C-alpha positions as CSV (number, residue, x, y, z in Angstrom):
1,M,0.1,0.1,0.0
2,K,1.1,3.6,-0.7
3,T,1.3,6.4,1.7
4,P,-2.2,7.2,3.4
5,T,-4.6,9.5,1.8
6,V,-6.6,9.7,4.9
7,S,-5.2,11.6,7.9
8,P,-5.8,10.1,11.4
9,K,-7.8,13.3,12.2
10,D,-10.1,12.6,9.2
11,A,-10.7,9.0,10.4
12,Q,-11.3,10.0,13.9
13,N,-13.8,12.8,12.9
14,R,-15.8,10.2,11.0
15,S,-16.0,7.8,13.5
16,A,-17.0,10.4,16.1
17,R,-20.0,11.0,13.9
18,V,-21.4,7.5,14.1
19,P,-24.5,7.5,16.1
20,G,-25.3,5.5,19.1
21,I,-27.4,2.4,18.3
22,K,-29.2,-0.8,19.9
23,A,-27.4,-3.9,20.3
24,L,-27.2,-5.6,16.8
25,A,-28.7,-8.9,17.9
26,A,-32.1,-7.0,18.5
27,V,-32.4,-5.8,14.9
28,L,-30.5,-8.0,12.6
29,P,-32.9,-10.7,11.6
30,A,-35.8,-8.2,10.7
31,A,-33.1,-5.7,8.9
32,L,-31.4,-8.6,7.0
33,L,-34.8,-10.0,5.7
34,A,-35.5,-6.3,4.5
35,A,-32.2,-6.2,2.9
36,T,-32.7,-9.5,1.1
37,S,-36.4,-9.4,0.6
38,S,-36.3,-9.4,-3.2
39,I,-35.0,-12.4,-4.7
40,V,-36.4,-13.8,-7.7
41,A,-36.5,-17.3,-9.3
42,C,-34.5,-18.2,-12.5
43,S,-34.5,-21.0,-14.9
44,A,-31.3,-22.6,-15.9
45,S,-31.1,-23.0,-19.7
46,N,-28.6,-25.7,-19.9
47,D,-27.3,-28.8,-18.0
48,G,-24.5,-27.2,-16.1
49,S,-21.8,-29.2,-17.2
50,P,-18.5,-27.8,-16.7
51,A,-16.6,-26.4,-19.7
52,S,-14.4,-28.9,-21.6
53,D,-10.4,-28.2,-21.0
54,A,-10.1,-28.3,-24.9
55,G,-11.7,-26.3,-27.7
56,T,-12.9,-22.8,-28.3
57,I,-16.1,-21.0,-28.8
58,D,-17.0,-17.5,-30.0
59,A,-16.6,-15.3,-27.1
60,A,-19.6,-13.3,-28.1
61,L,-21.8,-16.4,-27.5
62,L,-20.5,-16.8,-24.0
63,G,-21.6,-13.3,-22.9
64,G,-24.8,-13.5,-24.7
65,Q,-25.9,-12.0,-27.9
66,A,-28.9,-9.6,-28.3
67,C,-32.0,-11.6,-28.6
68,T,-33.7,-11.4,-31.9
69,G,-37.4,-10.9,-32.7
70,L,-38.4,-10.1,-29.0
71,N,-41.7,-8.0,-28.9
72,S,-43.0,-8.2,-25.6
73,G,-44.6,-4.7,-25.8
74,Y,-42.6,-3.5,-22.7
75,L,-39.6,-1.3,-22.5
76,G,-36.4,-3.1,-22.5
77,D,-36.6,-5.9,-25.0
78,D,-33.2,-4.6,-26.6
79,L,-31.5,-5.7,-23.3
80,C,-32.3,-9.4,-23.6
81,I,-29.3,-11.6,-24.1
82,T,-29.2,-15.2,-25.3
83,A,-27.8,-18.0,-23.1
84,P,-24.3,-19.3,-23.4
85,D,-23.5,-22.7,-24.9
86,P,-24.3,-25.2,-22.3
87,A,-20.8,-26.7,-22.3
88,Y,-19.4,-23.3,-21.6
89,G,-21.9,-21.4,-19.1
90,V,-25.4,-21.1,-17.9
91,Q,-28.1,-18.5,-17.9
92,F,-30.3,-17.6,-14.9
93,H,-33.6,-15.9,-15.8
94,F,-36.2,-13.8,-13.8
95,G,-39.2,-13.0,-15.9
96,P,-42.1,-14.7,-17.7
97,S,-41.6,-17.9,-19.6
98,S,-44.0,-16.8,-22.2
99,Y,-44.7,-13.3,-23.5
100,T,-48.1,-14.4,-24.8
101,D,-49.5,-16.1,-21.9
102,S,-51.2,-12.9,-20.0
103,A,-51.4,-14.7,-16.7
104,E,-47.7,-15.5,-16.9
105,V,-46.5,-11.9,-17.6
106,A,-49.1,-10.4,-15.0
107,Q,-46.9,-12.2,-12.4
108,F,-44.0,-9.8,-13.4
109,L,-45.8,-6.6,-14.1
110,L,-45.2,-3.5,-11.7
111,Q,-47.6,-0.7,-11.9
112,P,-46.8,2.8,-11.7
113,G,-45.7,4.1,-8.2
114,D,-45.0,0.6,-7.1
115,E,-41.9,-0.9,-5.7
116,L,-41.2,-4.6,-5.3
117,T,-38.4,-6.9,-4.3
118,E,-39.1,-10.6,-4.8
119,C,-37.2,-14.0,-5.0
120,T,-37.4,-17.3,-6.6
121,Y,-35.5,-20.5,-5.6
122,F,-34.0,-23.2,-7.7
123,L,-31.2,-25.8,-7.9
124,T,-28.2,-25.1,-9.8
125,P,-28.0,-27.5,-12.8
126,N,-24.3,-28.6,-12.4
127,T,-23.8,-32.0,-11.3
128,E,-20.2,-31.5,-10.5
129,T,-18.2,-28.2,-9.2
130,V,-18.0,-25.8,-11.9
131,Y,-16.0,-22.4,-11.9
132,F,-16.2,-19.1,-13.4
133,N,-14.3,-15.7,-13.6
134,E,-16.8,-13.9,-16.2
135,Y,-20.4,-13.0,-15.8
136,H,-22.9,-10.8,-17.6
137,S,-26.3,-9.3,-16.7
138,R,-29.0,-7.2,-18.2
139,M,-32.0,-5.8,-16.3
140,R,-35.0,-4.1,-17.8
141,P,-35.7,-0.4,-16.9
142,G,-37.0,0.2,-13.5
143,S,-34.5,-2.1,-11.9
144,H,-32.5,-1.1,-8.8
145,H,-30.6,-4.3,-8.4
146,M,-30.1,-8.1,-8.8
147,L,-28.5,-10.5,-6.6
148,L,-27.6,-14.2,-7.2
149,F,-26.3,-16.4,-4.4
150,T,-26.7,-19.8,-2.8
151,Q,-27.5,-20.8,0.5
152,P,-27.4,-24.3,2.6
153,A,-30.3,-26.5,2.5
154,G,-32.6,-25.4,5.0
155,G,-31.6,-22.0,4.8
156,G,-34.9,-20.5,3.6
157,V,-37.5,-21.5,1.0
158,T,-36.6,-24.5,-0.8
159,E,-38.2,-25.0,-4.3
160,T,-36.7,-27.0,-6.9
161,P,-37.7,-26.6,-9.6
162,P,-39.0,-23.1,-9.5
163,D,-42.8,-22.6,-10.5
164,G,-41.8,-19.8,-12.7
165,G,-43.3,-17.1,-10.4
166,P,-41.9,-14.6,-8.2
167,L,-42.0,-15.3,-4.3
168,N,-41.3,-13.6,-1.0
169,C,-37.7,-14.0,0.3
170,T,-36.6,-15.7,3.5
171,Q,-32.7,-15.7,3.4
172,S,-30.5,-16.9,6.1
173,L,-27.3,-15.3,7.3
174,T,-25.4,-18.0,5.6
175,Q,-26.2,-16.9,2.1
176,R,-23.2,-17.0,-0.3
177,N,-23.4,-14.2,-3.0
178,L,-22.1,-15.2,-6.3
179,F,-22.5,-12.0,-8.1
180,G,-25.0,-9.0,-8.4
181,A,-25.8,-5.9,-10.5
182,T,-26.8,-2.4,-9.9
183,T,-26.7,-1.2,-13.5
184,P,-28.9,-2.2,-16.5
185,K,-26.0,-3.5,-18.1
186,L,-23.0,-5.3,-16.4
187,D,-20.0,-7.4,-18.1
188,I,-17.2,-8.6,-15.9
189,A,-14.8,-10.6,-18.0
190,N,-11.7,-12.4,-16.8
191,F,-10.9,-10.9,-13.5
192,D,-7.8,-12.7,-13.3
193,G,-6.1,-10.5,-15.8
194,S,-3.2,-9.4,-13.7
195,P,-0.3,-11.9,-12.9
196,E,-1.4,-12.0,-9.1
197,N,-4.9,-13.1,-10.0
198,E,-3.7,-15.6,-12.8
199,G,-6.2,-18.6,-12.5
200,L,-8.5,-16.9,-10.0
201,A,-12.1,-18.1,-10.1
202,V,-15.2,-18.7,-8.0
203,D,-16.5,-22.2,-7.5
204,I,-20.1,-23.4,-7.6
205,P,-20.5,-27.0,-5.9
206,P,-23.0,-29.3,-7.5
207,M,-26.7,-28.8,-7.0
208,Q,-26.7,-25.7,-5.0
209,Q,-29.9,-24.2,-3.5
210,A,-29.8,-21.0,-5.4
211,V,-31.8,-17.8,-5.3
212,M,-32.0,-14.7,-7.5
213,Q,-33.1,-11.5,-6.3
214,A,-34.6,-8.5,-8.2
215,H,-35.6,-5.2,-6.9
216,F,-37.6,-2.9,-9.1
217,I,-39.5,0.5,-8.7
218,N,-41.8,2.1,-11.3
219,T,-41.6,5.9,-11.1
220,G,-43.2,6.1,-14.5
221,T,-47.0,6.3,-15.5
222,V,-47.3,2.8,-17.4
223,P,-46.7,-0.8,-16.2
224,I,-43.1,-2.2,-16.6
225,L,-42.0,-5.8,-17.0
226,R,-39.7,-7.0,-14.3
227,E,-37.0,-9.2,-16.1
228,V,-33.3,-9.9,-15.6
229,W,-31.0,-12.1,-17.5
230,A,-27.7,-13.4,-16.0
231,N,-25.0,-15.4,-17.7
232,I,-22.2,-17.2,-15.9
233,V,-19.5,-18.3,-18.1
234,Y,-17.3,-21.3,-16.9
235,T,-13.6,-21.5,-16.8
236,P,-11.8,-25.1,-17.0
237,K,-10.8,-26.8,-13.9
238,S,-7.4,-27.2,-15.1
239,S,-6.9,-23.3,-15.3
240,V,-8.0,-22.7,-11.7
241,K,-5.2,-21.9,-9.4
242,T,-6.7,-19.8,-6.8
243,L,-10.5,-19.7,-5.6
244,G,-12.1,-16.2,-4.6
245,D,-15.2,-15.6,-2.4
246,P,-17.4,-12.7,-1.9
247,I,-17.5,-9.9,0.5
248,F,-20.7,-9.0,2.0
249,F,-20.6,-6.1,4.4
250,L,-23.6,-4.4,5.6
251,A,-23.8,-1.4,8.1
252,G,-26.7,0.8,9.4
253,L,-28.6,-2.1,10.1
254,A,-30.3,0.0,13.1
255,E,-30.4,3.2,11.4
256,N,-33.4,5.5,12.3
257,I,-32.5,8.8,10.6
258,S,-35.1,11.6,11.4
259,E,-36.2,14.1,8.6
260,G,-33.9,17.1,8.8
261,T,-30.9,15.4,10.1
262,S,-27.6,14.0,8.8
263,T,-25.6,11.2,10.1
264,T,-22.6,8.8,9.2
265,L,-23.1,5.2,9.0
266,H,-19.9,3.1,9.7
267,G,-18.9,-0.6,9.4
268,T,-15.7,-2.4,10.1
269,A,-14.8,-5.8,8.5
270,T,-11.7,-7.6,10.1
271,V,-9.4,-9.9,8.0
272,P,-10.1,-13.4,9.5
273,S,-7.4,-15.1,11.4
274,K,-6.9,-17.7,8.7
275,A,-6.2,-15.5,5.9
276,A,-3.3,-16.7,3.6
277,D,-0.2,-14.6,3.2
278,N,-1.3,-13.2,-0.2
279,F,-5.0,-12.5,1.0
280,R,-6.1,-9.4,-0.8
281,L,-9.3,-7.4,-1.8
282,V,-9.9,-7.9,-5.4
283,V,-13.3,-6.1,-6.2
284,A,-15.2,-3.6,-4.2
285,E,-18.7,-2.1,-5.1
286,P,-20.7,0.1,-2.9
287,H,-24.4,-0.4,-2.5
288,F,-26.7,2.5,-1.5
289,H,-30.0,4.1,-2.3
290,T,-30.8,8.0,-2.6
291,H,-29.8,9.9,0.6
292,L,-26.2,9.4,0.3
293,T,-23.8,12.2,-0.3
294,R,-20.6,10.2,0.1
295,F,-19.4,6.6,0.4
296,D,-15.8,6.1,1.3
297,V,-13.8,2.9,2.0
298,T,-10.5,2.8,3.9
299,A,-7.9,-0.1,4.6
300,T,-5.9,-0.2,7.8
301,I,-3.0,-2.3,7.2
302,G,-0.5,-2.6,10.2
303,G,-1.9,0.5,11.9
304,T,-1.6,2.6,8.5
305,T,-4.8,3.7,7.1
306,T,-5.3,4.4,3.4
307,N,-8.3,5.7,1.6
308,I,-9.1,3.1,-1.2
309,L,-12.4,4.0,-2.6
310,E,-14.7,7.2,-2.8
311,Q,-18.0,8.1,-4.4
312,W,-20.3,11.2,-3.9
313,P,-23.7,10.1,-5.1
314,V,-26.3,12.7,-5.8
315,L,-28.8,13.4,-3.1
316,N,-32.3,12.4,-3.8
317,T,-31.2,10.8,-7.1
318,V,-30.7,7.1,-8.1
319,T,-26.9,7.1,-8.6
320,D,-25.2,4.1,-10.1
321,P,-22.6,2.6,-7.8
322,I,-19.0,2.0,-9.3
323,I,-17.1,-1.2,-9.4
324,R,-13.4,-0.9,-8.5
325,F,-10.6,-3.5,-9.1
326,F,-7.6,-3.7,-7.2
327,D,-4.6,-5.2,-8.9
328,S,-1.3,-4.5,-10.6
329,Q,-2.8,-3.9,-13.9
330,T,-5.9,-1.8,-13.3
331,T,-5.2,2.3,-12.8
332,N,-8.3,3.5,-11.2
333,P,-9.1,7.2,-11.5
334,A,-7.4,9.2,-8.5
335,I,-9.5,10.1,-5.6
336,D,-10.2,13.9,-5.5
337,I,-11.9,14.8,-2.2
338,V,-11.7,18.5,-2.7
339,N,-13.6,18.5,-6.1
340,K,-15.6,15.4,-5.0
341,N,-14.6,13.1,-7.8
342,A,-15.0,9.5,-7.5
343,G,-11.9,7.4,-7.6
344,A,-10.1,4.6,-6.0
345,Y,-6.7,3.2,-5.0
346,S,-4.7,1.9,-7.7
347,G,-2.6,-1.4,-7.1
348,D,-3.2,-4.5,-4.9
349,V,-4.7,-4.3,-1.5
350,Y,-3.0,-6.9,0.5
351,L,-4.2,-7.5,4.2
352,K,-3.1,-9.6,7.0
353,P,-5.1,-11.0,9.7
354,G,-6.3,-8.3,12.2
355,D,-6.2,-5.7,9.4
356,T,-9.5,-3.9,8.6
357,I,-11.7,-2.6,5.8
358,D,-13.9,0.2,7.1
359,W,-16.6,1.9,4.8
360,Y,-18.5,5.1,5.7
361,C,-21.9,6.5,4.3
362,D,-22.7,10.1,4.8
363,V,-26.7,10.2,4.9
364,T,-29.0,13.1,4.9
365,N,-32.8,12.7,5.3
366,N,-33.9,15.8,3.7
367,D,-37.4,14.7,2.4
368,Q,-38.9,11.8,4.4
369,P,-41.1,12.5,7.2
370,Q,-40.7,9.0,8.4
371,P,-37.2,8.1,9.6
372,L,-34.9,6.6,7.2
373,Q,-34.3,2.8,8.1
374,F,-32.3,-0.1,6.7
375,T,-34.8,-1.2,4.0
376,E,-35.0,-2.1,0.3
377,Q,-37.2,1.2,-0.5
378,V,-35.0,3.4,-2.7
379,Y,-36.6,6.8,-1.7
380,K,-37.9,5.8,1.8
381,G,-35.1,3.7,3.1
382,E,-31.2,3.5,3.0
383,M,-28.4,1.2,2.8
384,C,-24.8,1.4,3.5
385,N,-23.2,-1.8,2.1
386,L,-20.0,-3.1,0.2
387,F,-19.9,-5.9,-1.9
388,G,-17.1,-7.3,-3.9
389,L,-14.5,-10.4,-4.1
390,Y,-11.7,-11.4,-2.1
391,A,-8.8,-14.1,-2.6
392,P,-7.5,-16.5,-1.7
393,S,-10.7,-17.9,-0.2
394,T,-10.8,-18.8,3.5
395,G,-13.6,-21.4,2.7
396,G,-16.5,-19.1,2.5
397,P,-17.8,-15.7,2.2
398,W,-16.2,-12.7,4.1
399,F,-19.1,-11.3,6.0
400,A,-19.5,-8.3,8.2
401,Y,-22.7,-7.1,9.9
402,N,-22.6,-3.7,11.6
403,P,-25.5,-1.9,13.3
């Protein structure tokens, strides 16, 4: 890590602004249910067999080509992508199985002024462990986010195969996020592109209980269709050298921010004791709603604090979070606190057991009569979460739940 860009005084001031809160145990179950109450079912379009170690295929087919001839009558037909070849990947889909069946379509419609987060449950189709380091997703207009994750048997609703319709969400604290999206289009290709990440991939064990979550809000005047396409591209087992796993950091679970007030939410994630010598943060992506004016992330390594990510969302506006990669090949835009230009640290972020990642959210409630709480509601609730990927895996996701 380079010389810190955050002074001890600045870090102390931010910590001092964190409000007093109730014990985490008293609020976590309800808060987490609210946070993940929008999971949508998807249907695998292939048999999930792992990619062959030999042979090649047109790269455009892996990420998904634009669907042809789709005319659903709703906005976003141009976002539809085709499934990858079954030998090379799998597509998960949240949306109607038929655009001509009015009852089927009705399950996925969202009326003007409505907001909804729902789930669907299914088994992953792979009969042996598969690996991936590339994924692509598309979401129709009105989308806020999508999450795709797995959970242990009994950790919520179990439904295999899905019935095709969306359900309420009942996720547990042991979910494992595979990937998510907060923008209509997301393409992540080969995140092992730097030497230190060569052969980096995420594994999916066979026949996992999976969940796909979709959050939509309709601010328009006509019904919209809730639909998401997500493609995972397999990487051959023989090329896998290091396994990564997701980070899943939540803060502000007990927030209660009254109208006319501002506060800073703060979360801390401590590097696990069993972290390897080359343990590192690979990818980080903020997650927030419409009442943030600043989201910043620091890494404290051996007692030295460095600012590694900054973003200044526009108050009362849906602002897309920015994904940042930390490796020897990526040059991120420089952080400019004076002019409030989003940026991130450039280079590897290696961490040792006991080191920490801290994230801060400056929140202002300037328009909601009811206090802002940790909920899915884009305009009436707020979140201060950090998602991403770390490596090498310690055997599961790196969780941090902060009140």
